[in-house]
SERO-4910 file (N, C-alpha, C, O; in steps of 0.05 Angstrom, whole numbers):
BEGIN
 pado doro    nc1    nc2    nc3   cac1   cac2   cac3    cc1    cc2    cc3    oc1    oc2    oc3
  Unk    A     17    -24      0      0      0      0     18     25      0     42     23      1
  Unk    A      5     48     -1     20     73      2      2     91     20    -18    101     11
  Unk    A     11     94     45     -6    109     63      6    135     73     -5    148     90
  Unk    A     29    143     62     41    168     69     59    177     47     74    161     35
  Unk    A     59    203     40     74    213     18     89    239     26     85    249     48
  Unk    A    106    248      8    119    274     13    123    288    -14    125    274    -35
  Unk    A    124    314    -14    130    329    -38    142    356    -29    127    374    -21
  Unk    A    168    358    -30    181    382    -19    201    395    -38    217    412    -30
  Unk    A    200    387    -63    217    399    -83    208    429    -87    185    435    -83
  Unk    A    227    446    -94    221    474    -99    199    476   -122    200    460   -141
  Unk    A    181    495   -119    159    497   -138    169    500   -167    159    487   -185
  Unk    A    189    517   -171    199    521   -198    210    495   -210    207    490   -234
  Unk    A    224    480   -193    235    454   -202    213    434   -208    214    419   -228
  Unk    A    192    434   -191    169    417   -196    156    423   -222    150    405   -238
  Unk    A    151    449   -227    138    456   -252    156    450   -277    145    441   -297
  Unk    A    181    454   -274    199    447   -296    201    417   -301    202    409   -324
  Unk    A    201    402   -280    203    373   -282    180    361   -298    184    343   -314
  Unk    A    155    371   -293    131    360   -305    120    378   -327    100    372   -339
  Unk    A    135    400   -333    126    419   -354     96    426   -349     80    425   -367
  Unk    A     91    434   -324     63    440   -316     65    463   -295     85    466   -282
  Unk    A     43    477   -292     42    500   -274     24    494   -250      2    483   -253
  Unk    A     33    501   -227     17    498   -202     -6    518   -203     -2    542   -206
  Unk    A    -30    507   -201    -54    525   -201    -70    522   -175    -92    533   -173
  Unk    A    -59    509   -155    -73    503   -130    -81    529   -116    -66    548   -114
  Unk    A   -106    530   -107   -115    552    -90    -97    554    -65    -92    534    -52
  Unk    A    -87    577    -60    -69    580    -37    -40    575    -43    -23    578    -26
  Unk    A    -34    567    -68     -6    563    -76      5    536    -68    -10    518    -59
  Unk    A     31    533    -70     45    508    -65     61    510    -39     76    530    -36
  Unk    A     58    491    -22     74    489      3     88    463      4     75    442      2
  Unk    A    115    462      7    129    436     10    118    421     33    112    432     55
  Unk    A    115    395     29    104    377     50    122    353     54    131    340     35
  Unk    A    128    347     79    145    324     86    130    300     97    141    279    100
  Unk    A    104    304    102     89    283    116     59    286    108     43    296    123
  Unk    A     53    277     84     25    280     73     10    254     80     18    232     73
  Unk    A    -12    258     95    -27    235    105    -54    233     90    -63    252     77
  Unk    A    -66    209     90    -93    206     78   -112    227     89   -112    233    113
  Unk    A   -128    238     71   -147    259     79   -135    287     73   -150    306     70
  Unk    A   -108    289     71    -96    314     62    -99    317     32   -110    299     18
  Unk    A    -90    339     21    -89    343     -8    -63    332    -19    -42    336     -8
  Unk    A    -66    319    -42    -43    311    -58    -42    328    -83    -62    332    -96
  Unk    A    -18    337    -90    -15    350   -116    -14    329   -138      0    310   -136
  Unk    A    -30    333   -159    -32    314   -180    -33    328   -207    -38    352   -209
  Unk    A    -28    312   -228    -31    322   -256    -50    303   -270    -44    279   -272
  Unk    A    -72    313   -279    -92    296   -291    -89    294   -322    -76    311   -334
  Unk    A   -102    274   -333   -102    271   -362   -117    294   -376   -112    300   -399
  Unk    A   -136    306   -362   -152    327   -374   -137    354   -374   -144    372   -389
  Unk    A   -117    356   -356   -101    381   -355    -72    375   -350    -62    380   -328
  Unk    A    -59    363   -370    -31    354   -365    -11    376   -361     12    371   -354
  Unk    A    -19    401   -366     -1    424   -362     -7    438   -336      2    461   -332
  Unk    A    -23    426   -318    -30    438   -292    -24    419   -269    -28    395   -272
  Unk    A    -16    430   -247    -12    415   -222    -32    426   -202    -30    449   -193
  Unk    A    -51    409   -195    -72    418   -176    -72    400   -151    -58    380   -151
  Unk    A    -87    407   -131    -88    392   -106   -115    379   -103   -136    393   -104
  Unk    A   -116    352    -99   -141    337    -96   -140    323    -69   -119    316    -59
  Unk    A   -164    319    -58   -167    304    -33   -156    275    -36   -164    261    -54
  Unk    A   -138    267    -18   -127    240    -19   -147    221     -6   -149    218     18
  Unk    A   -161    206    -23   -181    187    -15   -204    189    -34   -220    208    -33
  Unk    A   -206    170    -53   -227    171    -73   -254    164    -60   -258    142    -49
  Unk    A   -272    183    -60   -298    180    -47   -318    166    -66   -321    175    -89
  Unk    A   -330    144    -57   -349    130    -75   -371    149    -85   -382    165    -69
  Unk    A   -377    148   -111   -396    166   -122   -424    163   -110   -440    181   -112
  Unk    A   -429    140    -98   -455    135    -87   -458    144    -57   -479    143    -45
  Unk    A   -435    154    -46   -436    162    -18   -454    186    -14   -453    205    -30
  Unk    A   -471    185      6   -490    208     11   -475    232     23   -483    255     17
  Unk    A   -454    227     38   -439    248     50   -410    244     44   -401    221     40
  Unk    A   -394    266     43   -365    262     38   -352    246     61   -361    248     84
  Unk    A   -332    231     54   -318    214     73   -289    215     66   -281    226     46
  Unk    A   -272    201     82   -244    202     77   -237    189     50   -219    198     36
  Unk    A   -251    168     43   -247    156     17   -226    134     16   -215    127     37
  Unk    A   -221    123     -7   -203    101    -11   -176    111    -20   -174    123    -42
  Unk    A   -155    107     -4   -130    119    -10   -113    103    -30    -96    115    -44
  Unk    A   -118     77    -32   -103     60    -50   -123     42    -66   -144     35    -56
  Unk    A   -115     36    -91   -130     17   -107   -111     -4   -118    -90      3   -129
  Unk    A   -118    -29   -115   -101    -50   -127   -103    -49   -157   -125    -52   -168
  Unk    A    -80    -45   -170    -81    -42   -199    -90    -67   -213   -101    -66   -235
  Unk    A    -86    -90   -201    -94   -116   -213   -124   -118   -216   -134   -132   -234
  Unk    A   -139   -105   -198   -168   -109   -198   -184    -83   -199   -209    -84   -199
  Unk    A   -171    -61   -202   -185    -35   -202   -206    -34   -224   -227    -22   -221
  Unk    A   -200    -46   -247   -218    -45   -270   -243    -61   -265   -262    -60   -280
  Unk    A   -243    -78   -244   -266    -95   -238   -284    -83   -216   -306    -93   -211
  Unk    A   -274    -62   -203   -289    -51   -180   -307    -28   -189   -298    -10   -202
  Unk    A   -332    -29   -180   -351     -9   -188   -342     19   -179   -347     38   -193
  Unk    A   -330     21   -156   -322     47   -145   -301     61   -162   -300     85   -163
  Unk    A   -285     45   -177   -264     57   -193   -271     56   -223   -255     63   -240
  Unk    A   -295     48   -230   -302     42   -258   -296     66   -276   -282     64   -296
  Unk    A   -308     89   -270   -304    112   -288   -276    124   -286   -266    134   -306
  Unk    A   -265    122   -262   -237    133   -259   -218    116   -275   -200    126   -288
  Unk    A   -220     90   -273   -202     72   -288   -205     76   -318   -186     76   -333
  Unk    A   -230     79   -327   -235     81   -355   -223    107   -367   -213    106   -390
  Unk    A   -225    129   -353   -218    154   -367   -206    176   -349   -205    199   -357
  Unk    A   -197    169   -325   -187    190   -307   -160    182   -293   -159    181   -269
  Unk    A   -140    177   -309   -114    172   -297   -100    198   -289   -107    220   -299
  Unk    A    -82    196   -270    -67    220   -262    -39    212   -253    -34    189   -247
  Unk    A    -22    232   -251      5    228   -240      4    241   -212     -7    262   -207
  Unk    A     17    227   -193     19    237   -165     49    242   -160     63    223   -153
  Unk    A     59    267   -162     87    272   -157     94    266   -128     79    269   -110
  Unk    A    119    256   -125    128    249    -98    158    254    -96    174    249   -114
  Unk    A    166    264    -72    194    265    -65    203    241    -50    226    238    -43
  Unk    A    185    223    -45    190    198    -30    165    191    -14    151    208     -4
  Unk    A    160    165    -13    137    155      3    148    140     27    172    133     28
  Unk    A    130    133     46    138    120     70    124     93     73    101     90     65
  Unk    A    138     74     84    126     48     90    137     37    116    158     45    125
  Unk    A    121     20    128    128      9    154    134    -21    153    119    -36    140
  Unk    A    155    -30    166    163    -58    166    161    -68    195    170    -54    214
  Unk    A    151    -92    198    149   -104    225    170   -127    227    163   -149    219
  Unk    A    194   -122    236    214   -143    237    207   -163    259    205   -156    283
  Unk    A    204   -188    251    199   -210    270    175   -204    287    174   -212    311
  Unk    A    155   -190    276    131   -185    291    133   -163    311    115   -159    327
  Unk    A    156   -149    312    160   -128    331    147   -102    323    130   -101    305
  Unk    A    154    -80    337    143    -54    330    150    -46    302    172    -53    292
  Unk    A    132    -32    289    136    -25    261    157     -3    258    157     17    271
  Unk    A    176     -8    240    197     11    234    192     25    208    189     12    187
  Unk    A    190     52    208    184     67    183    209     70    166    232     72    176
  Unk    A    205     69    140    225     73    120    217     95    101    193     99     96
  Unk    A    236    110     91    232    128     69    242    115     43    264    105     42
  Unk    A    225    115     23    232    104     -3    233    126    -23    213    141    -25
  Unk    A    254    129    -37    258    152    -55    274    143    -80    283    120    -81
  Unk    A    276    161    -99    291    154   -123    317    169   -123    318    194   -121
  Unk    A    339    155   -126    365    166   -123    371    188   -144    384    208   -137
  Unk    A    363    184   -168    371    201   -190    351    223   -196    355    238   -216
  Unk    A    330    226   -180    309    245   -187    297    256   -161    287    240   -145
  Unk    A    298    282   -156    286    292   -131    256    291   -130    244    295   -109
  Unk    A    243    284   -153    214    280   -153    208    259   -175    220    260   -196
  Unk    A    190    242   -169    181    222   -189    151    221   -188    138    236   -173
  Unk    A    139    204   -205    110    203   -207     99    175   -201    110    155   -210
  Unk    A     79    174   -184     64    150   -179     38    151   -196     28    172   -202
  Unk    A     28    128   -203      3    126   -219    -21    128   -201    -23    115   -180
  Unk    A    -40    145   -209    -64    148   -193    -89    150   -210    -87    151   -235
  Unk    A   -112    149   -197   -138    153   -210   -152    176   -196   -151    178   -171
  Unk    A   -165    193   -211   -179    215   -199   -209    213   -205   -217    200   -224
  Unk    A   -225    227   -189   -254    228   -193   -265    253   -180   -250    267   -166
  Unk    A   -290    258   -184   -303    281   -171   -328    271   -157   -347    261   -170
  Unk    A   -329    274   -131   -353    267   -116   -372    291   -116   -363    313   -110
  Unk    A   -397    286   -121   -416    308   -123   -438    304   -102   -453    285   -102
  Unk    A   -440    324    -84   -461    324    -64   -482    345    -70   -481    358    -91
  Unk    A   -500    348    -52   -521    368    -57   -510    396    -57   -519    413    -72
  Unk    A   -490    402    -40   -481    429    -36   -451    432    -43   -441    455    -41
  Unk    A   -437    411    -50   -409    413    -55   -399    391    -74   -412    370    -77
  Unk    A   -377    396    -86   -363    375   -101   -334    373    -91   -322    393    -83
  Unk    A   -324    349    -91   -297    345    -81   -281    329   -102   -288    307   -109
  Unk    A   -259    341   -111   -241    327   -129   -223    310   -113   -211    319    -94
  Unk    A   -221    284   -119   -207    265   -102   -190    246   -118   -193    244   -142
  Unk    A   -172    232   -104   -152    216   -118   -145    192   -101   -146    193    -77
  Unk    A   -138    170   -115   -128    146   -102   -102    138   -116    -99    144   -140
  Unk    A    -84    126   -101    -58    117   -112    -59     87   -118    -68     72   -101
  Unk    A    -51     79   -142    -51     51   -149    -27     37   -137     -6     48   -135
  Unk    A    -32     12   -130    -11     -5   -119     -7    -30   -135    -24    -38   -151
  Unk    A     16    -43   -131     22    -67   -146     40    -85   -128     44    -79   -105
  Unk    A     49   -107   -139     68   -125   -125     94   -110   -119    101    -92   -134
  Unk    A    108   -118    -98    133   -104    -92    156   -112   -111    156   -135   -121
  Unk    A    174    -94   -116    199   -101   -130    219   -112   -110    212   -115    -86
  Unk    A    243   -117   -118    263   -129   -100    268   -112    -76    271   -123    -54
  Unk    A    270    -86    -80    275    -68    -57    252    -69    -37    257    -73    -13
  Unk    A    228    -66    -47    205    -65    -29    197    -91    -17    184    -92      4
  Unk    A    205   -113    -29    197   -139    -20    206   -144      9    193   -159     24
  Unk    A    228   -133     17    238   -137     44    225   -118     65    229   -121     89
  Unk    A    208   -100     55    195    -81     72    165    -86     74    153    -86     96
  Unk    A    152    -90     51    123    -93     50    115   -110     26    130   -113      8
  Unk    A     91   -121     28     82   -138      6     67   -124    -17     57   -136    -35
  Unk    A     66    -97    -15     54    -81    -36     72    -56    -39     87    -49    -21
  Unk    A     69    -43    -62     82    -17    -66     66      0    -86     50    -12   -101
  Unk    A     68     26    -85     54     42   -105     66     37   -132     89     29   -135
  Unk    A     49     42   -153     59     40   -180     76     65   -186     65     86   -191
  Unk    A    102     61   -184    121     83   -190    127     81   -220    137     60   -230
  Unk    A    122    102   -234    125    102   -263    153    110   -272    163    130   -262
  Unk    A    166     95   -289    191    105   -301    185    132   -315    163    136   -325
  Unk    A    204    149   -316    200    176   -326    189    176   -355    172    192   -362
  Unk    A    199    157   -371    191    156   -399    163    144   -403    153    142   -425
  Unk    A    150    135   -381    123    124   -382    102    143   -372     78    137   -373
  Unk    A    110    166   -361     91    184   -349     71    195   -369     47    195   -364
  Unk    A     80    204   -392     61    214   -413     43    192   -423     20    197   -428
  Unk    A     54    168   -426     38    145   -435     15    140   -415     -7    134   -423
  Unk    A     22    141   -389      1    136   -369    -23    155   -372    -45    146   -369
  Unk    A    -17    180   -378    -39    199   -380    -55    196   -406    -79    201   -407
  Unk    A    -41    188   -427    -53    188   -454    -63    161   -464    -79    160   -482
  Unk    A    -55    140   -452    -60    113   -463    -89    104   -457   -103    115   -440
  Unk    A    -97     83   -471   -123     70   -465   -121     53   -440    -98     47   -431
  Unk    A   -143     44   -429   -142     29   -404   -126      4   -405   -112     -3   -386
  Unk    A   -127    -11   -427   -111    -36   -429    -81    -30   -429    -66    -44   -415
  Unk    A    -73     -9   -443    -45     -2   -443    -36      7   -415    -14      1   -406
  Unk    A    -53     23   -402    -46     32   -375    -43      9   -356    -26      9   -338
  Unk    A    -60    -12   -359    -58    -34   -341    -31    -48   -344    -19    -58   -325
  Unk    A    -20    -49   -369      6    -61   -373     28    -45   -360     49    -56   -354
  Unk    A     23    -19   -355     43     -2   -342     43     -6   -311     62      3   -298
  Unk    A     23    -19   -301     21    -23   -272     38    -47   -263     27    -68   -257
  Unk    A     64    -43   -263     83    -64   -257    100    -55   -233    102    -31   -227
  Unk    A    112    -74   -219    132    -66   -198    153    -49   -212    161    -55   -234
  Unk    A    162    -28   -198    181    -10   -210    205    -26   -221    218    -40   -205
  Unk    A    211    -24   -247    231    -42   -259    260    -34   -256    277    -50   -262
  Unk    A    265     -9   -249    293      0   -248    305     -3   -220    291    -10   -201
  Unk    A    331      1   -218    345     -3   -192    353     24   -179    371     24   -162
  Unk    A    340     46   -186    347     72   -175    329     80   -152    331    103   -143
  Unk    A    312     62   -142    298     67   -117    316     59    -94    331     39    -96
  Unk    A    315     74    -72    331     66    -49    313     71    -24    292     83    -26
  Unk    A    321     60     -1    305     63     23    324     64     47    346     53     47
  Unk    A    314     78     68    329     78     93    310     82    116    288     93    113
  Unk    A    319     74    139    302     76    163    301    106    172    320    120    171
  Unk    A    277    114    181    274    140    193    261    137    220    254    115    228
  Unk    A    259    159    235    248    158    262    218    155    262    205    158    241
  Unk    A    208    150    286    179    147    289    164    174    287    140    175    289
  Unk    A    178    196    283    165    222    280    145    222    257    125    236    259
  Unk    A    150    206    237    132    205    214    105    194    221     85    198    207
  Unk    A    104    179    243     78    167    251     57    188    258     33    183    256
  Unk    A     66    211    266     48    233    273     46    252    250     66    266    244
  Unk    A     23    254    236     21    272    213     26    301    220     31    317    203
  Unk    A     24    308    246     30    335    254     60    342    251     67    366    250
  Unk    A     77    322    249    105    327    245    109    329    215    111    309    201
  Unk    A    112    353    205    113    358    176    136    377    171    132    401    164
  Unk    A    161    367    174    185    384    172    208    366    162    206    342    162
  Unk    A    231    379    155    253    364    144    264    342    163    277    323    154
  Unk    A    259    345    189    269    324    207    257    297    202    269    276    208
  Unk    A    234    296    189    220    271    184    237    253    166    237    229    170
  Unk    A    252    265    147    266    248    128    295    243    136    310    230    121
  Unk    A    303    252    160    331    246    169    334    216    174    317    204    187
  Unk    A    356    204    165    361    176    171    362    171    201    372    187    216
  Unk    A    351    148    209    351    141    237    380    138    247    386    147    269
  Unk    A    397    126    230    425    124    237    441    136    213    440    125    191
  Unk    A    454    158    218    467    172    196    490    156    183    500    164    162
  Unk    A    498    135    196    519    118    185    507     99    163    522     89    147
  Unk    A    480     96    164    468     77    145    452     93    124    434    108    131
  Unk    A    459     89     99    446    105     78    431     88     59    416     98     42
  Unk    A    434     62     60    420     44     41    407     21     54    416     12     75
  Unk    A    386     11     43    371    -11     55    387    -36     57    384    -51     76
  Unk    A    406    -40     39    421    -65     39    438    -69     64    446    -91     70
  Unk    A    444    -47     78    461    -49    101    447    -61    126    460    -70    144
  Unk    A    420    -60    125    406    -70    149    382    -87    142    366    -93    160
  Unk    A    379    -95    118    357   -113    111    365   -141    117    388   -148    116
  Unk    A    345   -158    122    351   -186    128    351   -202    102    355   -226    103
***
């Protein structure tokens, strides 16, 4: 799964990286600890030159009242689920990330958080689906992040991972038909993802500062040094 994200790249660099302009009400604020229910900056297929902020949690269209929504969708079965039907068919999006967080339970002990990031790129894109929930008095633009089987790096941490798109597949994800997009929902195929242990500060969404991403042990910079 993917239950926590970050996006703290400078706005000008973010816009240059995706060739898109931030249009979010209130502007762009770097975030080190984005939790479900917060806003995620995304780029939709309908506005590939814009970066907007959507509620993290896809709200079922049949819900009578707004709710937190579904933060992750299994890419293997999303096309079969009624809640994702229209989003899967025609509403793909990119979810920019400076790194996401996952928790590992070694030998059944307390969960240890990790930061997973891409070594060669200060921001990358995860695959998402967006939708618009419509109530009597309001509408909420919302998003879910697609997940898949873990790659070799993530396999030692968790049994799922977000669909991290190679840079050259980002445009295809937004423009392709549903069948082609499903083929893109694979464990991240390259070896430029890395991970390291961080402190429990990330467990509290109120901690949203650079300290969140500091390595737990500054002597250890790569997952291979402490994975079993």
